[in-house]
C-alpha positions in Angstrom: 0.0 0.0 0.0 1.2 3.5 -0.8 0.1 7.0 0.1 -1.0 7.9 -3.4 -3.3 4.9 -3.9 -7.0 5.2 -3.7 -7.1 2.3 -1.2 -5.0 4.3 1.2 -6.7 7.7 0.6 -10.3 6.5 0.7 -10.2 3.5 3.1 -7.1 3.1 5.1 -6.4 6.7 6.2 -10.1 7.6 7.1 -10.5 4.4 9.1 -7.2 5.0 11.0 -7.9 8.6 11.8 -11.4 7.7 13.0 -10.3 5.0 15.4 -7.2 6.9 16.4 -9.0 10.0 17.6 -11.9 8.1 19.1 -9.2 6.6 21.4 -8.4 9.3 24.0 -6.0 7.1 26.0 -2.4 7.1 24.6 -2.2 3.3 25.1 -5.2 2.7 22.9 -3.9 5.2 20.3 -0.6 3.3 20.2 -2.4 0.1 19.8 -4.4 1.4 16.9 -1.3 2.9 15.3 0.7 -0.4 15.6 -2.2 -2.5 14.2 -2.7 -0.2 11.2 1.1 0.1 10.6 1.5 -3.6 10.5 -1.5 -3.9 8.2 0.0 -1.2 6.0 3.3 -3.1 5.7 1.7 -6.5 5.4 -0.5 -5.3 2.6 2.4 -5.6 0.3 4.7 -7.8 2.4 2.4 -10.4 4.2 5.4 -12.6 5.1 8.2 -10.1 5.5 6.3 -8.2 8.2 7.5 -11.1 10.4 11.1 -10.0 9.6 10.3 -6.5 10.7 8.8 -7.7 14.0 11.6 -10.2 14.6 14.3 -7.7 14.0 12.6 -5.2 16.4 12.3 -7.8 19.2 15.9 -8.9 18.8 17.1 -5.3 19.0 14.9 -4.8 22.1 16.5 -7.7 23.8 20.0 -6.7 22.8 19.5 -3.1 24.1 18.3 -4.5 27.4 21.4 -6.7 27.6 23.6 -3.7 26.7 22.1 -1.5 29.4 22.3 -4.1 32.1 25.8 -5.3 31.3 28.5 -4.3 33.8 31.5 -5.1 31.8 32.6 -3.2 28.7 33.3 -6.4 26.8 29.7 -7.6 27.4 28.3 -4.3 26.1 30.5 -4.6 23.0 29.5 -8.2 22.4 25.8 -7.4 22.4 26.2 -4.4 20.2 28.2 -6.4 17.8 25.6 -9.1 17.8 22.8 -6.6 17.2 24.7 -5.0 14.3 25.4 -8.5 12.9 21.8 -9.6 13.0 20.3 -6.4 11.4 23.0 -5.7 8.9 23.3 -9.4 8.2 19.6 -9.5 7.2 20.0 -6.4 5.1 23.0 -7.8 3.3 21.3 -11.1 2.7 18.1 -9.8 1.3 19.5 -6.8 -0.6 23.0 -7.7 -1.6 23.4 -11.5 -1.7 22.5 -11.8 -5.4 24.8 -8.9 -6.2 27.7 -10.4 -4.4 27.2 -13.9 -5.9 26.7 -12.5 -9.4 29.8 -10.3 -9.1 31.9 -13.3 -8.0 30.5 -15.5 -10.6 31.4 -13.0 -13.4 34.8 -12.5 -11.9 35.7 -16.2 -11.9 33.6 -16.9 -15.1 31.3 -19.5 -13.5 27.6 -20.0 -13.9 25.2 -19.7 -11.0 21.5 -20.4 -10.7 21.2 -18.3 -7.5 18.5 -15.6 -8.1 18.5 -14.1 -4.6 15.7 -13.6 -2.1 12.8 -11.2 -2.5 13.8 -7.7 -1.3 11.5 -6.6 1.6 10.1 -3.2 1.0 11.7 -0.5 3.1 14.3 -2.8 4.7 17.1 -0.2 4.2 15.1 2.5 6.1 13.9 0.5 9.0 17.2 -1.2 9.5 19.0 2.1 9.9 16.2 3.4 12.2 16.4 0.5 14.6 20.2 0.7 14.7 20.0 4.3 15.8 18.2 3.0 18.9 20.6 0.2 19.8 23.7 2.3 19.1 22.4 5.2 21.2 21.6 2.9 24.1 25.2 1.6 23.9 26.7 5.1 24.1 24.3 6.1 26.8 22.5 8.7 24.7 19.1 7.3 25.5 17.8 4.9 28.1 16.6 1.4 26.9 12.9 1.1 26.0 11.4 -1.2 28.6 8.2 -1.7 26.6 8.8 -3.8 23.4 5.4 -2.7 22.1 6.5 1.0 22.1 9.8 0.0 20.3 7.7 -1.8 17.7 5.6 1.3 17.3 8.8 3.3 16.7 10.0 0.9 14.0 6.7 0.1 12.3 5.0 3.5 12.4 3.7 3.6 8.9 4.3 7.3 7.8 8.1 6.9 7.6 8.3 3.1 7.4 8.7 2.5 3.7 10.8 5.4 2.4 11.9 7.6 5.3 12.8 10.1 6.4 15.1 8.1 8.6 13.9 8.9 12.1 16.3 8.6 15.1 14.8 7.0 18.1 16.1 9.8 20.3 14.0 12.3 18.3 10.6 10.7 19.1 11.3 8.7 22.3 9.2 11.1 24.4 6.3 11.1 21.9 6.0 7.3 22.1 4.9 7.6 25.7 2.8 10.7 25.5 1.9 13.1 22.7 -0.9 15.5 21.9 -2.3 16.8 18.7 -3.4 20.4 18.5 -5.8 21.7 15.9 -2.9 23.7 14.4 -0.8 20.5 14.2 -3.6 18.6 12.6 -4.3 21.4 10.0 -0.6 21.7 9.2 -0.2 17.9 8.9 -3.1 17.6 6.5 -2.0 20.5 4.4 1.6 19.1 4.2 0.2 15.7 3.2 -1.9 17.2 0.4 1.1 19.2 -0.9 3.1 16.0 -1.0 0.3 14.1 -2.7 0.1 16.7 -5.4 3.8 16.7 -5.8 3.7 13.0 -6.4 0.7 12.8 -8.7 0.9 16.1 -10.6 4.7 16.4 -10.9 6.6 13.2 -10.3 4.2 10.9 -12.2 4.0 13.3 -15.2 7.8 13.6 -15.3 8.0 9.8 -15.2 5.5 9.6 -18.1 7.5 12.1 -20.2 10.8 10.2 -19.4 9.3 6.9 -20.5 8.1 8.6 -23.8 11.6 9.9 -24.4 13.2 6.4 -23.8 11.0 4.9 -26.4 13.2 6.3 -29.1 15.7 4.0 -31.0 18.7 6.3 -30.4 19.8 9.1 -28.1 20.7 12.6 -29.3 22.7 15.3 -27.4 19.4 17.1 -26.6 17.8 13.8 -25.7 20.6 12.8 -23.3 20.4 16.1 -21.4 16.7 16.3 -21.4 16.1 12.8 -20.1 18.7 13.5 -17.3 16.7 16.6 -16.4 13.4 14.7 -16.4 14.8 12.0 -14.2 16.3 14.6 -11.8 12.8 16.2 -11.6 11.0 12.9 -11.2 13.3 11.7 -8.5 13.2 14.9 -6.5 9.4 15.3 -6.7 8.8 11.6 -6.0 11.1 11.3 -3.0 10.4 14.7 -1.5 6.7 14.1 -2.0 6.9 10.9 0.1 8.8 12.9 2.8 6.2 15.6 2.7 3.4 13.1 3.2 5.3 11.3 5.9 6.0 14.5 7.8 2.4 15.6 7.4 1.0 12.3 8.6 3.4 12.3 11.5 2.3 15.7 12.6 -1.4 14.6 12.4 -0.6 11.6 14.7 1.5 13.7 17.1 5.0 13.1 15.9 7.4 15.8 14.7 9.7 14.5 12.0 12.7 16.5 10.8 12.8 17.9 7.3 14.4 15.7 4.6 14.7 18.0 1.7 15.4 21.8 1.4 15.2 22.7 -2.3 18.4 20.9 -3.3 18.4 22.1 -6.9 19.2 25.7 -5.8 22.6 24.6 -4.4 25.8 26.4 -5.3 28.2 23.6 -4.5 28.3 19.8 -4.0 28.5 20.2 -0.3 25.5 22.4 -0.2 23.6 19.9 -2.3 24.1 17.2 0.3 23.1 19.5 3.1 19.7 19.8 1.2 19.2 16.4 -0.3 18.0 13.4 1.8 19.1 15.1 4.9 18.2 12.2 7.2 20.5 9.8 5.3 23.4 12.2 5.4 22.9 12.7 9.1 22.9 9.0 9.7 26.1 8.3 7.9 27.8 11.3 9.5 26.7 10.3 13.1 26.9 6.5 12.9 29.7 5.9 10.4 31.9 8.9 9.6 32.4 10.1 13.2 32.9 6.6 14.7 35.6 6.0 12.0 37.4 9.0 13.3 35.9 11.8 11.2 38.4 14.4 10.5 40.3 14.0 13.8 43.0 11.7 12.5 44.8 13.6 9.8 44.1 14.3 6.1 44.8 10.8 4.8 42.4 9.2 7.3 39.8 11.8 6.7 39.8 11.1 3.0 39.6 7.3 3.6 36.7 7.9 6.0 34.9 10.0 3.4 35.5 7.3 0.7 34.1 4.6 2.9 31.0 6.7 3.7 30.3 7.6 0.1 30.8 4.0 -1.2 28.4 2.9 1.5 26.0 5.7 0.6 26.0 4.6 -3.0 25.5 0.9 -2.3 22.8 1.7 0.3 20.7 2.9 -2.7 21.0 -0.3 -4.6 22.9 -3.5 -5.1 24.6 -2.7 -8.4 28.0 -1.3 -9.5 26.4 1.9 -10.9 25.4 2.9 -7.3 28.9 2.4 -6.1 30.3 4.5 -9.0 27.6 7.1 -8.2 28.9 7.2 -4.6 32.5 7.4 -5.8 31.5 10.3 -8.1 30.1 12.3 -5.3 33.1 11.5 -3.1 35.4 13.1 -5.8 33.1 16.1 -6.2 32.9 16.7 -2.4 36.7 16.3 -2.0 37.4 18.8 -4.9 34.8 21.1 -3.5 36.4 21.1 -0.1 40.0 21.6 -1.5 39.0 24.5 -3.8 36.4 26.1 -1.6 38.3 29.4 -1.5 38.5 29.4 -5.3 34.7 28.8 -5.8 34.0 31.9 -3.6 35.4 34.1 -6.4 32.9 32.9 -9.0 29.5 34.6 -9.5 26.6 32.7 -7.9 24.8 32.0 -11.2 27.9 30.3 -12.5 28.2 28.1 -9.4 24.5 27.2 -9.6 24.8 26.1 -13.3 28.0 24.1 -12.6 26.5 22.4 -9.6 23.2 21.6 -11.4 25.0 20.1 -14.5 27.3 18.0 -12.3 24.2 16.8 -10.4 22.5 15.8 -13.7 25.6 13.8 -14.7 25.5 12.0 -11.4 21.8 11.1 -11.9 22.7 9.4 -15.2 24.9 7.0 -13.2 22.2 6.6 -10.7 19.5 5.8 -13.3 21.3 3.1 -15.4 22.1 -0.1 -13.6 23.7 -1.3 -16.8 27.1 0.4 -16.9 27.4 0.2 -20.7 24.0 2.1 -21.0 25.2 4.7 -18.5 28.4 5.1 -20.5 26.5 5.6 -23.8 24.1 8.1 -22.1 27.0 10.1 -20.7 28.9 10.0 -24.0 25.8 11.2 -25.8 25.6 14.2 -23.5 28.9 15.4 -24.9 28.3 14.3 -28.5 30.0 11.0 -28.4 28.1 8.3 -30.4 25.0 10.5 -30.2 22.3 10.1 -32.9 22.5 13.8 -33.6 21.9 17.1 -31.9 18.2 16.3 -31.5 15.7 13.6 -32.4 12.0 13.6 -33.2 11.0 11.6 -30.1 12.4 14.2 -27.7 11.2 17.1 -29.8 7.7 15.7 -29.7 7.9 15.2 -25.9 9.1 18.8 -25.5 6.2 20.1 -27.6 3.7 18.0 -25.7 4.9 19.1 -22.2 5.9 22.7 -23.2 3.7 24.3 -20.6 4.2 21.7 -17.9 8.0 21.7 -17.7 8.5 25.3 -16.7 6.0 24.8 -13.9 7.9 21.7 -12.7 11.2 23.7 -12.7 9.6 26.5 -10.8 8.3 24.1 -8.2 12.0 23.2 -7.4 12.5 26.8 -6.2 11.6 28.0 -2.7 8.9 30.3 -3.9 6.4 29.6 -1.1 9.0 30.1 1.7 10.1 33.3 0.1 6.5 34.6 -0.1 5.9 33.7 3.6 9.1 35.4 4.6 8.0 38.6 2.9 4.5 38.3 4.4 6.0 38.1 7.9 6.8 41.8 7.6 3.1 42.4 7.4 1.3 40.3 10.1 -2.2 41.1 8.8 -1.3 39.8 5.3 0.3 36.8 6.8 -2.8 35.9 8.9 -5.0 36.4 5.8 -2.7 34.2 3.7 -3.0 31.1 5.9 -6.6 30.3 4.8 -5.5 30.9 1.2 -2.7 28.4 1.5 -5.1 25.9 3.1 -7.6 26.3 0.2 -4.8 25.9 -2.4 -3.7 22.7 -0.6 -7.2 21.3 -0.6 -7.7 22.1 -4.3 -4.4 20.5 -5.2 -5.6 17.4 -3.2 -8.9 17.2 -5.1 -7.2 17.6 -8.5 -4.7 14.9 -7.5 -7.5 12.6 -6.5 -9.2 13.2 -9.9 -5.9 12.4 -11.6 -5.5 9.1 -9.7 -8.9 7.9 -10.7 -8.6 6.1 -14.0 -4.8 6.4 -14.4 -2.2 3.7 -14.0 -0.2 4.3 -10.9 3.6 4.7 -10.7 5.0 3.4 -7.4 7.5 5.5 -5.5 11.0 5.2 -7.0 12.7 5.0 -3.6 10.7 1.9 -2.6 13.4 -0.2 -4.4 16.2 1.4 -2.5 
């Protein structure tokens, strides 16, 4: 089940909210939320929901052992075992076929191993539960004595499938007691509707245009850049839409999730891009991988090695294929150069920095898109006129003509127009107060239009579900 399906919008969500708010006791609300969250996950993964529950219970027991252990060696043993179990499951389900296939190709042997079915969202909930166990080990949070509440944290459906990655420490207090004000409820619904419209009216249409472009027999220079742009837009709108809906639903239910995207395509450098894109993932790798490895505290060579490890892992986290590893390596190089030449970049005009950063980002998305390295190489070559079918092709020109009015709107939606307007309105409190109902009405209208679009159209699942 996904947020932008009619089943979720017309059946699941109304039933959940009705039962949730009829239950005034926090225990009953938690019970309703866990039951609906497990149903939400089991809708698409009826067997794999047992893996989610089993992983949570094991981490619960491991954290209890860690907190009660008197010897440092015992604490380390239980932490290592907890990491081994969760990461072992992630490696088996997500990377076993990739590892076997890579070794088979390396040694030129045949294998019939097809790999297990990949559980939806395993990358996200694995990282989430590990923030709990690791933080218990370091004494940042007390152990959760109630396994049911820990299951609520892991299984809570808004951020379960595709993030944002929510640290246990950030919502530990809300598990035991939370309230929902009318303002929170209104904000949450409005944020959810904005995310829904992003997905249906922007991401899905970008995906449709991209598919139309890919139907051509060859790829021109214009086609290579245009498809990279379409994929960049689709990926951003798709993933940020899910985060918007998750943040909105979380607020409706009494949870405050941190922002996951801050208009990344306005970035002026590679470093700034990763401060704006998938913020929760970057924070996880920084806090739970980069800093424990030594961060930048052990000299330049070690810092570079630590960054390399983080970015190779970041790439592979997104998928079990070599193109993701290369994508991570690509960003490692960009970030390293960015850091080394930071004083040089400061001399360039901002428009030049923005264009350069955006074009480098598009090149990176080509690596991200093609799991076939030869296809990625051909696409990248065509962007610079190598083996291209020409400067332009009929397929791309037809798509450009068909979506001539839509594409400028999509590009404008990547810009922080609404925050800028609200910032200006803050100088005039009366106008700001009057604008709130207008924003709410716009959100409702967008939601209605999105619902109409969903009726009778084939649905494109969220891209990040496969990561």
